[in-house]
VOKEMI-70273 format. One record per residue (C-alpha): residue number from 1; y negated, z, x negated. Coordinates in Angstrom, 3 decimals. Layout:
BEGIN
   k        Y        Z        X
 NUM        Y        Z        X
...
% end
This chain:
BEGIN
   k        Y        Z        X
   1   11.630  -28.235  -19.669
   2   13.813  -31.208  -18.679
   3   16.742  -29.514  -20.414
   4   16.240  -26.347  -18.350
   5   16.207  -28.330  -15.107
   6   19.464  -30.115  -16.041
   7   21.310  -26.818  -16.518
   8   23.421  -25.643  -13.568
   9   21.586  -22.764  -11.873
  10   23.256  -19.322  -11.720
  11   25.870  -19.164   -8.947
  12   29.344  -17.803   -8.168
  13   31.186  -20.024   -5.703
  14   34.249  -17.759   -5.657
  15   32.104  -14.845   -4.471
  16   30.441  -17.033   -1.831
  17   33.824  -18.147   -0.500
  18   35.179  -14.598   -0.582
  19   32.311  -13.030    1.358
  20   32.497  -15.759    4.027
  21   36.274  -15.380    4.266
  22   35.965  -11.595    4.589
  23   33.465  -11.957    7.441
  24   35.946  -14.142    9.347
  25   38.954  -11.906    8.649
  26   37.434   -8.480    9.380
  27   34.507   -7.823   11.691
  28   33.996   -4.493    9.889
  29   33.030   -6.484    6.788
  30   30.052   -8.121    8.504
  31   27.814   -5.069    8.984
  32   27.578   -3.998    5.315
  33   27.024   -7.604    4.236
  34   24.094   -8.080    6.619
  35   22.567   -4.590    6.758
  36   23.368   -3.059    3.361
  37   23.407   -6.073    1.037
  38   20.812   -7.906    3.222
  39   22.489  -11.225    2.571
  40   20.722  -14.300    3.977
  41   21.821  -17.889    4.339
  42   19.496  -19.049    1.560
  43   21.237  -16.675   -0.872
  44   24.193  -19.101   -0.940
  45   24.170  -21.888   -3.511
  46   26.178  -24.478   -1.538
  47   24.731  -25.850    1.685
  48   28.112  -25.795    3.550
  49   28.332  -22.073    2.787
  50   24.840  -21.528    4.202
  51   25.822  -23.324    7.409
  52   29.009  -21.279    7.834
  53   27.170  -18.005    7.136
  54   24.514  -18.807    9.764
  55   27.228  -19.530   12.325
  56   29.149  -16.324   11.605
  57   25.983  -14.244   11.721
  58   24.874  -15.814   15.007
  59   28.248  -15.129   16.645
  60   28.104  -11.529   15.413
  61   24.569  -11.044   16.739
  62   25.640  -12.414   20.131
  63   28.560   -9.996   20.302
  64   31.152  -12.782   20.039
  65   34.355  -12.613   17.945
  66   33.998  -13.955   14.421
  67   37.021  -15.773   12.967
  68   37.909  -19.213   11.645
  69   38.497  -20.609   15.126
  70   35.272  -19.307   16.730
  71   33.157  -20.313   13.739
  72   34.633  -23.833   13.753
  73   34.042  -24.126   17.506
  74   30.442  -22.925   17.160
  75   29.771  -25.464   14.396
  76   31.361  -28.249   16.425
  77   29.192  -27.431   19.463
  78   26.077  -27.552   17.308
  79   27.029  -30.728   15.438
  80   27.374  -29.027   12.057
  81   31.152  -28.925   11.570
  82   31.347  -32.062    9.417
  83   28.421  -30.893    7.271
  84   30.217  -27.576    6.738
  85   33.320  -29.382    5.446
  86   35.390  -29.544    8.614
  87   37.915  -27.175   10.203
  88   40.120  -27.242    7.128
  89   37.332  -25.916    4.917
  90   36.524  -23.093    7.336
  91   40.212  -22.135    7.714
  92   40.662  -22.254    3.942
  93   37.919  -19.655    3.470
  94   39.552  -17.258    5.915
  95   43.015  -17.654    4.401
  96   42.137  -17.149    0.737
  97   39.905  -14.047    0.747
  98   41.163  -11.594   -1.942
  99   40.357   -8.350   -0.045
 100   38.192   -8.146    3.077
 101   37.307   -4.528    2.277
 102   35.397   -5.712   -0.790
 103   33.002   -7.861    1.246
 104   29.910   -5.851    0.277
 105   30.786   -6.206   -3.416
 106   31.222   -9.963   -3.046
 107   27.921  -10.079   -1.189
 108   26.120   -8.267   -3.994
 109   27.417  -10.821   -6.511
 110   26.049  -13.616   -4.319
 111   22.743  -11.747   -3.974
 112   22.370  -11.192   -7.717
 113   22.925  -14.876   -8.463
 114   20.426  -15.782   -5.754
 115   17.874  -13.494   -7.412
 116   18.469  -15.170  -10.764
 117   17.911  -18.595   -9.196
 118   14.639  -17.455   -7.624
 119   13.490  -16.115  -11.005
 120   14.418  -19.430  -12.590
 121   12.478  -21.362   -9.937
 122    9.451  -19.091  -10.437
 123    9.553  -19.659  -14.195
 124    9.712  -23.433  -13.635
 125    6.685  -23.254  -11.336
 126    4.812  -21.225  -13.940
 127    5.696  -23.677  -16.720
 128    4.632  -26.631  -14.580
 129    1.303  -25.023  -13.660
 130    0.622  -24.234  -17.342
 131    1.581  -27.676  -18.674
 132   -0.496  -29.408  -15.999
 133   -3.370  -26.895  -16.302
 134   -3.547  -26.310  -12.558
 135   -6.169  -23.580  -12.902
 136   -7.889  -21.057  -15.126
 137   -5.526  -18.903  -17.270
 138   -6.371  -15.776  -15.242
 139   -5.547  -17.615  -12.007
 140   -2.223  -18.877  -13.378
 141   -1.348  -15.377  -14.583
 142   -2.117  -13.878  -11.175
 143   -0.051  -16.600   -9.489
 144    2.916  -15.871  -11.775
 145    2.660  -12.121  -11.165
 146    2.408  -12.735   -7.435
 147    5.563  -14.874   -7.579
 148    7.493  -12.138   -9.394
 149    6.228   -9.428   -7.048
 150    7.249  -11.516   -4.033
 151   10.745  -11.975   -5.486
 152   11.062   -8.239   -6.182
 153   10.055   -7.322   -2.623
 154   11.472  -10.310   -0.741
 155   14.017   -8.288    1.207
 156   11.192   -6.013    2.350
 157    8.948   -8.883    3.430
 158    8.290   -9.144    7.139
 159    8.844  -12.084    9.466
 160    8.198  -12.377   13.183
 161    9.160   -9.172   14.993
 162   10.049   -8.998   18.663
 163    7.689   -6.733   20.604
 164   10.596   -4.718   21.990
 165   11.745   -3.843   18.456
 166    8.237   -2.658   17.543
 167    8.011   -0.577   20.728
 168   11.362    1.057   19.999
 169   10.158    2.210   16.565
 170    6.810    3.372   17.966
 171    8.422    5.388   20.766
 172   10.563    7.206   18.218
 173    7.512    7.911   16.046
 174    5.500    9.149   19.032
 175    8.360   11.451   20.032
 176    8.343   12.932   16.529
 177    4.579   13.457   16.712
 178    4.803   15.082   20.139
 179    7.627   17.389   19.062
 180    5.819   18.443   15.883
 181    8.457   16.904   13.588
 182    5.821   14.536   12.262
 183    2.144   15.307   11.699
 184    0.506   11.937   11.049
 185    1.240    8.249   11.392
 186   -0.775    7.489    8.245
 187   -1.765    8.977    4.889
 188   -3.544   12.320    5.384
 189   -7.020   12.710    3.928
 190   -6.754   16.504    3.993
 191   -9.812   16.859    6.243
 192   -8.559   18.104    9.591
 193  -11.104   16.596   11.970
 194  -11.079   13.243   10.174
 195   -7.285   13.069   10.233
 196   -7.212   13.915   13.924
 197   -9.599   11.055   14.703
 198   -7.917    8.469   12.473
 199   -4.321    9.668   12.563
 200   -4.507    9.453    8.773
 201   -5.287    6.294    6.814
 202   -2.942    3.666    8.244
 203   -0.746    1.410    6.059
 204   -2.297   -2.023    5.588
 205   -5.773   -0.811    6.542
 206   -8.927   -1.325    4.511
 207  -11.220    1.696    4.742
 208  -14.840    1.521    3.578
 209  -16.617    4.738    2.571
 210  -20.347    4.199    2.135
 211  -23.448    6.292    1.463
 212  -26.744    6.283   -0.371
 213  -26.682    7.370   -4.073
 214  -25.980   11.046   -4.888
 215  -24.596   11.857   -1.425
 216  -21.024   12.416   -2.637
 217  -19.006    9.202   -2.266
 218  -17.028    9.717   -5.462
 219  -16.536   13.421   -4.794
 220  -15.111   12.694   -1.354
 221  -12.553   10.141   -2.530
 222  -11.609   12.379   -5.471
 223  -10.816   15.134   -2.970
 224   -8.815   12.688   -0.836
 225   -6.887   11.371   -3.866
 226   -6.081   14.917   -4.982
 227   -4.857   15.841   -1.525
 228   -2.615   12.782   -1.106
 229   -1.039   13.234   -4.546
 230   -0.764   17.047   -4.441
 231    0.216   17.828   -0.859
 232    2.083   14.686    0.141
 233    3.381   13.825   -3.334
 234    2.547   10.154   -2.815
 235    1.368    7.868   -5.651
 236   -2.371    7.147   -5.734
 237   -4.049    4.344   -7.713
 238   -7.670    5.282   -8.478
 239   -9.899    2.541   -9.947
 240  -13.195    3.944  -11.199
 241  -15.681    1.305  -12.315
 242  -18.523    3.819  -12.589
 243  -17.073    6.975  -14.174
 244  -14.809    7.313  -17.196
 245  -11.337    8.857  -17.063
 246  -12.756   11.950  -18.806
 247  -15.462   12.391  -16.177
 248  -12.883   11.993  -13.421
 249  -10.609   14.541  -15.107
 250  -13.502   17.036  -15.239
 251  -14.140   16.469  -11.533
 252  -10.524   17.082  -10.608
 253  -10.334   20.244  -12.718
 254  -13.635   21.614  -11.404
 255  -12.683   20.860   -7.815
 256   -9.211   22.374   -8.105
 257  -10.264   25.435  -10.114
 258  -13.544   25.851   -8.216
 259  -15.488   26.027  -11.465
 260  -18.954   24.419  -11.638
 261  -18.584   21.040  -13.317
 262  -21.463   21.556  -15.742
 263  -19.625   24.523  -17.279
 264  -16.690   22.272  -18.128
 265  -18.915   19.569  -19.574
 266  -20.800   22.100  -21.737
 267  -17.656   23.973  -22.751
 268  -19.038   27.227  -21.361
 269  -16.016   28.383  -19.368
 270  -15.815   32.176  -19.570
 271  -12.643   34.241  -19.962
 272  -12.585   35.164  -16.273
 273  -12.412   31.494  -15.289
 274   -9.738   30.367  -17.748
 275   -6.724   31.437  -15.652
 276   -8.022   29.294  -12.779
 277   -8.626   26.356  -15.134
 278   -5.104   26.631  -16.562
 279   -3.603   26.896  -13.079
 280   -5.537   23.795  -12.014
 281   -4.375   21.915  -15.121
 282   -0.742   22.771  -14.401
 283   -1.068   21.656  -10.787
 284   -2.824   18.405  -11.694
 285   -0.602   17.544  -14.656
 286    2.416   16.521  -12.591
 287    0.550   14.662   -9.841
 288    1.416   10.986   -9.194
 289   -2.281   10.154   -9.614
 290   -3.018    7.089  -11.745
 291   -6.520    6.440  -13.110
 292   -8.028    3.183  -14.347
 293  -11.613    3.209  -15.630
 294  -11.867   -0.494  -16.532
 295  -15.546   -1.287  -16.099
 296  -15.086   -5.071  -15.934
 297  -12.365   -5.409  -13.303
 298  -11.719   -8.532  -11.254
 299   -9.812   -8.741   -7.993
 300   -6.996  -10.650   -9.714
 301   -6.594   -7.868  -12.280
 302   -6.767   -5.117   -9.657
 303   -4.081   -6.741   -7.509
 304   -1.837   -7.307  -10.536
 305   -2.169   -3.665  -11.625
 306   -1.411   -2.395   -8.117
 307    1.677   -4.603   -7.899
 308    2.951   -3.298  -11.243
 309    2.377    0.317  -10.219
 310    4.071   -0.231   -6.845
 311    7.055   -1.820   -8.580
 312    7.294    1.125  -10.977
 313    6.495    4.049   -8.649
 314    7.542    2.720   -5.245
 315    5.417    2.670   -2.097
 316    1.841    3.702   -2.914
 317    0.226    6.301   -0.700
 318   -3.327    5.149   -1.359
 319   -5.463    2.768   -3.453
 320   -9.111    3.704   -4.162
 321  -11.797    1.433   -5.623
 322  -15.038    3.124   -6.745
 323  -16.965    1.012   -6.051
 324  -16.731   -2.512   -4.638
 325  -20.060   -3.951   -5.787
 326  -19.239   -3.189   -9.448
 327  -16.167   -5.423   -9.482
 328  -16.415   -8.637  -11.461
 329  -16.672  -11.685   -9.175
 330  -14.180  -14.509   -9.712
 331  -16.951  -17.090   -9.489
 332  -20.337  -15.860  -10.819
 333  -21.987  -19.097   -9.694
 334  -21.831  -18.340   -5.964
 335  -24.289  -16.107   -4.113
 336  -24.020  -12.335   -4.258
 337  -23.199  -11.949   -0.557
 338  -20.318  -14.418   -0.910
 339  -19.102  -12.658   -4.074
 340  -18.925   -9.297   -2.318
 341  -17.291  -11.016    0.648
 342  -14.516  -12.332   -1.616
 343  -13.988   -8.844   -3.058
 344  -13.868   -7.333    0.427
 345  -11.363   -9.927    1.616
 346   -9.274   -9.403   -1.522
 347   -9.003   -5.663   -0.834
 348   -7.904   -6.352    2.738
 349   -5.242   -8.799    1.543
 350   -4.060   -6.220   -1.018
 351   -3.734   -3.561    1.697
 352   -1.602   -5.902    3.817
 353    0.488   -7.091    0.869
 354    1.354   -3.563   -0.311
 355    1.402   -2.087    3.226
 356   -0.832    0.647    1.832
 357   -4.270    1.948    2.866
 358   -7.026    0.830    0.492
 359  -10.330    2.720    0.295
 360  -13.285    0.760   -1.046
 361  -16.543    2.586   -1.778
 362  -19.721    0.699   -1.008
 363  -23.432    1.041   -1.515
 364  -25.918    1.185    1.336
 365  -29.270   -0.557    1.495
 366  -32.543    1.399    1.714
 367  -32.971    0.421    5.368
 368  -31.760    3.797    6.654
 369  -34.487    5.606    4.701
 370  -37.170    3.608    6.533
 371  -36.044    4.901    9.947
 372  -36.929    8.275   11.549
 373  -33.194    8.982   11.906
 374  -31.802    8.551    8.398
 375  -28.197    8.320    9.521
 376  -26.641    5.045    8.314
 377  -25.539    2.277   10.662
 378  -23.252   -0.715   10.042
 379  -26.108   -3.093    9.261
 380  -27.049   -0.836    6.310
 381  -23.954   -1.907    4.370
 382  -25.327   -3.567    1.284
 383  -24.459   -7.270    1.068
 384  -22.459   -6.418    4.188
 385  -21.340   -9.284    6.443
 386  -17.756   -9.606    5.279
 387  -17.363   -5.904    4.455
 388  -18.026   -4.939    8.045
 389  -15.745   -7.702    9.301
 390  -12.809   -7.035    6.947
 391  -12.832   -3.229    7.209
 392  -10.534   -1.533    9.693
 393  -12.467    1.711    9.311
 394  -16.035    2.311    8.095
 395  -17.070    5.879    7.230
 396  -20.612    6.886    6.298
 397  -21.462   10.161    4.537
 398  -24.688   11.811    5.693
 399  -26.314   15.018    4.444
 400  -29.493   15.985    6.272
 401  -30.628   18.257    3.423
 402  -31.461   15.187    1.334
 403  -34.254   14.380    3.813
 404  -35.021   17.765    5.367
 405  -35.874   20.729    3.139
 406  -34.997   23.192    5.894
 407  -31.459   21.838    6.412
 408  -28.386   23.578    4.996
 409  -27.481   21.712    1.771
 410  -23.785   22.272    2.467
 411  -23.723   20.659    5.910
 412  -22.265   17.163    5.850
 413  -21.410   14.605    8.509
 414  -18.753   11.942    8.192
 415  -19.827    9.194   10.571
 416  -16.946    6.954   11.681
 417  -19.049    3.887   12.505
 418  -16.122    1.514   12.946
 419  -12.514    2.200   13.877
 420  -10.597   -0.912   14.808
 421   -7.789    0.962   16.550
 422   -9.359    4.195   17.745
 423  -12.453    6.264   18.480
 424  -15.649    6.418   16.459
 425  -17.806    9.527   16.119
 426  -18.786   12.301   13.702
 427  -16.782   14.952   11.881
 428  -18.355   17.919   10.055
 429  -17.618   18.853    6.451
 430  -18.971   21.382    3.955
 431  -20.237   20.155    0.571
 432  -20.262   22.270   -2.568
 433  -22.368   20.272   -5.000
 434  -21.743   22.427   -8.065
 435  -18.052   21.412   -8.300
 436  -18.480   18.874   -6.498
 437  -16.089   19.445   -3.609
 438  -15.852   18.895    0.119
 439  -14.038   21.199    2.509
 440  -13.283   21.490    6.193
 441  -16.179   23.023    8.118
 442  -15.162   26.460    9.461
 443  -14.457   26.585   13.181
 444  -15.458   29.549   15.350
 445  -11.869   30.809   15.441
 446  -11.435   30.488   11.657
 447  -11.955   33.478    9.400
 448  -14.924   32.570    7.211
 449  -14.802   33.977    3.724
 450  -16.584   33.489    0.449
 451  -15.569   34.151   -3.108
 452  -18.274   35.754   -5.166
 453  -20.364   33.224   -6.988
 454  -18.590   30.264   -5.407
 455  -21.367   29.144   -3.088
 456  -21.404   28.646    0.669
 457  -18.347   29.500    2.740
 458  -15.802   26.790    3.429
 459  -12.182   26.481    4.439
 460  -10.441   25.712    1.155
 461   -8.047   22.781    1.417
 462   -5.733   24.475   -1.096
 463   -5.216   27.360    1.297
 464   -4.462   25.079    4.264
 465   -1.435   23.389    2.713
% end
């Protein structure tokens, strides 16, 4: 380890000098270096080069000329000229640049060496933490993966943002929404009324979907996952701690083909249904939908898997965890409420880190069944506390037919009990338990139709694309 530390870190001083010289010779060279290459002062190996780069960038941002004279004057006014090497050093950079038009190429060389140094530093930190046994192996592994993920996405990481810059972006987005060029600010669920209330699932948000057993939690998020992957073409990470990959596959096929799920499980699909099954298989085969049925999954493992998938596939459209209470706690010695609180907080941190909506399914306590009105409320969240606090959106699924024999078994309510940035309320859905599948409830102006043998009428999401 001592030998590694004694080795000169990766760097290219000629490239550093050339990119700085180009910036002082040609103002046209500055824009691609800053905006395209995303070069920062800490990408330079030598401290004098960092100081000169900061000065040139500041002059450029202020709309001032950038050349050897103005950079030297700026450094002198700020007491940094001597530290940068003096006027002679600054003038030397401007007079020896090979070709100012190649500034972006020089910048990329500097950037690549900076990346190698960051990787080297991360490996040293990992070695140190292992040699000194600074934690459990799983914790050290997660820390190392987090380091690498941060390096890979460093240029995308956010710092303080001026309010005016945020408003400028938002005005443009609102104009697109108003003009019809853009439909949603977030990831669409595929359920019209829900999307209108939420504006889609927003990046960085943690969404909790909760219900009593056998109401349709898994079916709902399966439908949402299918919609995001099929209609928007965005990658979805689906963690199922309750059902196997085979069971999930059957659900997706049955939902897409509109074939009762028990027929698939029993292998009793008739000839008339096979074309629909094959069509569903072809549609589902190419979807960017990734399944993980690990039954003993910790938050560290989940975050590591999501990071790897995001690195491989790009920005994720959605992460789904079915369901939160089945995840393995990091510390089994603490109380159950605190364990679930750590899991809830971990999902919220993951959503912010990946800038992706994360849906966590949750159980409900029996409290709702003791009330005359069986509709769930926030206090019914099982081992709640932190779940309610961390969630940006809480959605309950309620089907009156489970408590009232005279109610329509297809009628379903999605109850938005919490919405940090918008309205709460109810949205109607239709539930087809034989698939199982949810659909938009028909509106008075919609043409209601029914395929023979397919159950109650609904507006098929496949036909609304």
